[in-house]
TORTORFI-911352 format. One record per residue: residue number from 1; residue in three letters; y, z, x of N, C-alpha, C, O in turn. Coordinates in steps of 0.1 Angstrom, whole numbers, plus 5000, padded with zeros to 4 digits. Each point is the difference from the previous one (the first is absolute). Layout:
<atoms>
NUM,ALA,Y,Z,X,Y,Z,X,Y,Z,X,Y,Z,X
...
</atoms>
This chain:
<atoms>
1,MET,9288,8804,4552,5007,4988,4997,4993,4991,4991,5005,4993,4991
2,ILE,4981,5006,5011,4992,4991,4992,5000,5006,4985,5001,4992,4991
3,ILE,4998,5021,5008,5001,5006,4987,5013,4997,4993,5000,4997,4988
4,LYS,5011,5004,5019,5013,4997,4995,5000,4985,4994,5006,4998,4990
5,LYS,4989,4993,5018,4999,4986,4996,4992,4998,4987,5003,4993,4991
6,ILE,4985,5014,5009,4991,4999,4988,5007,5006,4988,5000,4994,4989
7,LEU,5007,5017,5012,5007,5006,4989,5011,4991,4995,5002,4998,4988
8,LEU,5005,4996,5022,5011,4991,4996,4995,4988,4993,5006,4995,4990
9,SER,4983,4999,5015,4993,4989,4993,4996,5003,4986,5002,4993,4991
10,PHE,4991,5019,5008,4996,5005,4987,5011,5001,4990,4999,4996,4989
11,THR,5012,5011,5016,5012,5002,4992,5006,4986,4995,5004,4999,4989
12,LEU,4996,4992,5020,5006,4986,4997,4991,4994,4989,5005,4994,4991
13,ILE,4982,5007,5011,4991,4994,4989,5002,5007,4987,5001,4993,4990
14,LEU,5000,5020,5010,5003,5007,4987,5013,4995,4994,5000,4998,4988
15,LEU,5010,5001,5020,5013,4997,4994,5000,4985,4996,5007,4997,4990
16,LEU,4987,4994,5017,4999,4986,4995,4992,4999,4988,5003,4990,4992
17,ASN,4988,5019,5005,4992,4999,4987,5007,5007,4989,4995,5001,4989
18,ASN,5017,5005,5014,5008,5008,4990,5004,4991,4989,5001,4988,5000
19,ASN,5003,5019,4989,5005,4993,4988,5013,4992,5002,5003,4991,4992
20,SER,5004,5011,5019,5013,4993,5002,4997,4985,5002,5009,4992,4999
21,PHE,4978,5004,5004,4996,4987,5001,4992,4995,4989,4994,4989,5000
22,ALA,5006,5018,4989,4993,4996,4988,5007,4987,4994,5011,4997,5003
23,ASN,4981,4996,4989,5006,4988,4995,5012,5003,4990,5000,5011,4995
24,ASP,5008,4980,5004,5013,5002,4993,4998,5004,4985,5009,5007,4995
25,ASP,4980,4989,4999,4998,5004,4986,4998,5015,4999,5005,5006,4990
26,ASP,4990,5001,5020,4997,5014,5000,5013,5008,5003,5001,5012,4997
27,ARG,5009,4981,5008,5012,5007,5005,5012,4998,4990,5011,5006,5002
28,LYS,4987,4988,4987,5011,4998,4990,5006,5013,4995,5012,5002,5002
29,LEU,4980,5006,4992,5005,5013,4995,4989,5010,5002,4988,4997,4998
30,PRO,5016,5015,5005,4990,5011,5000,4994,5002,4986,5008,4998,4991
31,ARG,4980,5005,5009,4994,5003,4987,4998,5015,4998,4999,5007,5009
32,PRO,5001,4997,4978,4997,5014,4998,4986,5003,5006,4991,4993,4999
33,PRO,5008,5019,5008,4989,5003,5008,4988,5004,4991,4994,5011,5003
34,LEU,5003,4982,4987,4988,5004,4992,4987,4994,5005,4990,5006,4999
35,GLU,5011,4982,5007,4989,4993,5005,5004,4993,5013,5008,4991,5000
36,SER,4988,5015,5011,5004,4995,5013,4996,4986,5003,5006,4993,5009
37,SER,4984,5002,4984,4995,4986,5003,5006,4989,4992,4997,4988,5002
38,GLY,5011,5016,4988,5005,4989,4991,5014,5002,4996,5007,5011,5003
39,THR,4998,4980,4989,5014,5000,4995,4999,5004,4985,4991,4995,4993
40,MET,5018,5013,5003,5000,5004,4986,5010,4991,4992,5011,4999,5004
41,ILE,4983,4995,4986,5009,4991,4991,4999,5006,4986,4989,5003,4995
42,ILE,5023,4999,5000,5001,5006,4986,5004,4989,4990,5010,4993,5002
43,ASN,4982,5007,4987,5004,4991,4989,5010,5007,4991,4996,5008,4991
44,TRP,5016,4990,5012,5011,5008,4993,5000,4997,4985,5004,5008,4992
45,GLN,4992,4979,5004,5001,4997,4986,4990,5008,4992,5002,5004,4988
46,LEU,4987,5000,5018,4990,5008,4993,5005,5014,4997,4995,5006,4990
47,LEU,5015,4999,5017,5005,5013,4998,5011,5001,4989,5004,5010,4996
48,ASN,5001,4978,4999,5010,5000,4990,5012,5008,5004,5004,5010,4993
49,LEU,5002,4987,5018,5012,5008,5005,5012,4997,4991,5002,4990,4995
50,THR,5006,5021,5004,5013,4998,4993,5010,4993,5010,4998,5000,5012
51,PRO,5013,4995,4982,5010,4994,5009,5005,5009,5010,5003,4997,5012
52,GLU,4999,5016,4984,5005,5010,5010,4990,5003,5011,5004,5001,5012
53,GLN,4983,4999,4984,4990,5002,5011,4999,4988,5009,4999,5002,5012
54,LYS,5002,4987,4983,5000,4988,5008,5011,5000,5010,4998,4997,5012
55,GLU,5014,5006,4984,5012,5000,5008,4998,5011,5011,5004,4998,5012
56,ARG,4992,5014,4984,4998,5011,5010,4990,4997,5010,5001,5003,5012
57,ILE,4988,4991,4984,4989,4996,5009,5005,4989,5010,4997,5000,5011
58,ARG,5011,4990,4983,5005,4990,5009,5009,5006,5010,5000,4996,5012
59,THR,5009,5014,4984,5009,5007,5010,4992,5007,5010,5003,4999,5012
60,LEU,4986,5008,4984,4992,5008,5010,4993,4990,5010,5000,5003,5012
61,ARG,4995,4986,4983,4993,4991,5008,5010,4993,5010,4996,4998,5012
62,ILE,5016,4999,4984,5010,4994,5009,5004,5011,5011,5001,4996,5012
63,GLU,5001,5016,4984,5003,5010,5010,4989,5002,5010,5002,5002,5012
64,PHE,4986,4998,4983,4988,5002,5009,4999,4988,5009,4997,5001,5012
65,GLN,5005,4987,4983,5000,4988,5009,5010,5001,5011,4997,4996,5011
66,LYS,5015,5008,4986,5010,5002,5010,4996,5009,5011,5001,4997,5012
67,LEU,4993,5015,4984,4996,5009,5009,4988,4995,5008,4999,5002,5012
68,SER,4991,4991,4982,4989,4996,5007,5003,4989,5010,4994,4999,5010
69,ILE,5016,4993,4987,5005,4990,5010,5005,5007,5012,4997,4996,5012
70,LYS,5011,5014,4986,5006,5008,5011,4989,5006,5009,5000,4999,5012
71,LEU,4990,5008,4981,4990,5007,5007,4990,4990,5007,4996,5003,5012
72,LYS,5001,4986,4982,4991,4990,5007,5007,4994,5012,4994,4997,5010
73,SER,5019,5001,4989,5008,4996,5012,4999,5010,5011,4998,4996,5012
74,GLU,5003,5017,4985,4999,5010,5010,4986,5000,5006,4999,5002,5012
75,ILE,4991,4996,4980,4986,5000,5005,4998,4988,5009,4995,5001,5011
76,ASP,5011,4988,4986,4998,4988,5008,5007,5001,5013,4995,4996,5011
77,LEU,5017,5011,4989,5008,5002,5012,4992,5010,5010,5000,4997,5012
78,LYS,4994,5013,4982,4992,5009,5008,4988,4993,5006,4997,5002,5012
79,GLN,4997,4989,4980,4989,4993,5005,5004,4991,5012,4993,4999,5010
80,LEU,5018,4995,4989,5005,4991,5011,5003,5008,5012,4997,4996,5012
81,GLU,5009,5016,4987,5002,5009,5011,4987,5004,5007,4999,5001,5012
82,ILE,4991,5003,4979,4987,5004,5006,4994,4988,5008,4995,5002,5011
83,GLU,5005,4986,4983,4994,4989,5007,5007,4997,5013,4994,4997,5010
84,LYS,5019,5004,4990,5008,4998,5012,4996,5010,5011,4998,4996,5012
85,LEU,5000,5017,4984,4996,5010,5010,4986,4998,5004,4997,5002,5012
86,LEU,4994,4994,4979,4986,4998,5004,4999,4989,5010,4991,5001,5009
87,LEU,5017,4989,4990,4999,4989,5009,5008,5002,5013,4999,4992,5010
88,SER,5009,5018,4990,5008,5003,5012,4992,5007,5011,4992,5009,4996
89,PRO,5008,4987,5016,4992,5006,5011,5003,5014,5003,4992,5008,5004
90,ASN,5021,4996,4993,5004,5014,5004,5003,5009,4988,5008,5009,5001
91,SER,4986,4988,4988,5004,5007,4988,4994,5014,5000,4990,5003,5007
92,ASP,5017,5006,4986,4996,5014,5000,4990,5002,4988,5004,4997,4988
93,PRO,4984,5007,5014,4990,5001,4989,5005,5010,4989,4997,4999,4988
94,ASN,5011,5011,5016,5005,5010,4991,5010,4994,4991,5001,5004,4988
95,GLU,5007,4987,5017,5010,4993,4991,4993,4991,4990,5004,4999,4989
96,ILE,4985,4995,5015,4992,4991,4991,4994,5009,4989,5001,4997,4988
97,ARG,4994,5014,5016,4994,5010,4990,5011,5004,4990,4998,5001,4988
98,LYS,5014,5002,5017,5011,5005,4992,5004,4989,4990,5002,5003,4988
99,LEU,4999,4985,5017,5003,4989,4991,4990,4998,4989,5003,4997,4988
100,LEU,4984,5004,5016,4990,4998,4990,5000,5011,4989,4998,4998,4989
101,ARG,5005,5014,5016,5001,5011,4990,5012,4998,4991,4999,5002,4988
102,GLU,5012,4993,5017,5011,4997,4992,4997,4989,4990,5004,5000,4988
103,LYS,4989,4990,5016,4996,4989,4991,4991,5005,4989,5001,4996,4989
104,ILE,4989,5012,5015,4991,5006,4990,5008,5008,4989,4996,5000,4989
105,LEU,5014,5008,5016,5008,5008,4991,5007,4991,4990,5001,5003,4988
106,ILE,5005,4986,5017,5007,4990,4991,4990,4994,4990,5003,4999,4988
107,GLU,4985,4997,5017,4990,4995,4991,4996,5010,4989,4998,4996,4988
108,SER,5001,5016,5016,4996,5011,4990,5012,5002,4990,4997,5001,4988
109,LYS,5015,4998,5017,5011,5001,4990,5000,4989,4990,5003,5002,4989
110,LEU,4994,4986,5016,4999,4988,4991,4990,5002,4989,5002,4997,4989
111,LYS,4986,5008,5015,4989,5003,4991,5004,5010,4990,4998,4999,4988
112,MET,5009,5012,5016,5004,5010,4991,5011,4995,4991,5000,5004,4988
113,GLU,5009,4988,5017,5010,4994,4991,4994,4991,4989,5004,4999,4989
114,ALA,4985,4993,5015,4993,4992,4991,4994,5009,4989,5000,4996,4988
115,LEU,4994,5015,5016,4994,5009,4990,5011,5006,4991,4998,5000,4988
116,GLU,5013,5004,5018,5011,5006,4992,5005,4990,4990,5004,5003,4989
117,ASN,4997,4985,5015,5005,4989,4991,4991,4998,4988,5004,5000,4989
118,PHE,4983,5000,5014,4990,4998,4990,5001,5012,4990,4999,4998,4988
119,LEU,5001,5014,5018,5001,5012,4991,5012,5001,4992,5000,5004,4988
120,SER,5012,4991,5017,5012,4999,4993,4999,4991,4988,5005,5002,4989
121,ILE,4988,4986,5013,4998,4991,4990,4991,5006,4989,5002,4998,4988
122,LYS,4987,5008,5017,4990,5006,4991,5007,5011,4991,4996,5001,4988
123,PHE,5013,5006,5018,5007,5011,4993,5008,4994,4988,5002,5007,4990
124,LEU,5002,4981,5010,5008,4993,4990,4992,4997,4988,5005,4997,4989
125,LEU,4982,5003,5012,4991,4995,4989,4997,5011,4991,4999,5012,5003
126,ASN,5000,4985,4984,4996,5010,4990,4985,5001,4999,4993,4993,5008
127,SER,5002,5016,4984,4986,5003,5000,4991,4988,4996,4989,4998,5006
128,GLU,5016,4994,4985,4993,4989,4996,4999,4989,5011,4989,4994,5002
129,GLN,5022,5005,5005,5000,4990,5011,4991,5006,5012,4994,4992,5007
130,LEU,5007,5021,4995,4991,5005,5011,4985,4998,4996,4992,4998,5009
131,ALA,5005,5003,4979,4986,4998,4996,4996,4986,5002,4988,4997,5003
132,LYS,5021,4993,4996,4997,4986,5002,5001,4996,5015,4995,4990,5004
133,LEU,5011,5019,5004,5002,4996,5014,4987,4996,5008,5000,4990,5007
134,PRO,4989,5017,4992,4988,4996,5007,4996,4986,4996,4995,4993,5009
135,LYS,5007,5003,4979,4996,4986,4996,5010,4990,5005,4997,4988,5002
136,ALA,5016,5016,5000,5010,4991,5005,5000,4998,5015,5007,4991,5005
137,VAL,4986,5018,5002,4999,4999,5015,4989,4991,5004,4988,5001,4996
138,ASN,5015,4990,5013,4990,4992,5006,5001,5001,5016,5011,4997,5005
139,LEU,4979,5008,5001,5000,5001,5015,4994,4988,5006,4989,4996,4997
140,LYS,5019,4997,5011,4995,4988,5007,4999,5002,5015,4996,4991,5007
</atoms>
């Protein structure tokens, strides 16, 4: 019984330190997973994009933002369910584990979608623009 309480307390601490409680600036948009500690900012002017590229990139970014909003909402809902069960005196530990696995899967999907979005944008660039890309990227 004591071990169960310790594990529950430890799990609660881990979940409360999770990214779902990160400050709002970190939660605006998922970033391409190139640097886990920072946000990638691209200086688009440096790449001299064509009007067609600009429009296609804008469309890709809007579609990604729609998807990321949906996935972040699902993550937040899973987190709320987990917290509710953690604080419930009669909760099933297996249900908590199941919800945490589901939340982690959604978070992984969001990271993969961020990567795919970045790769889709990168695919639109010509060789000259790709050569300039490292200079256009600023990791914050």
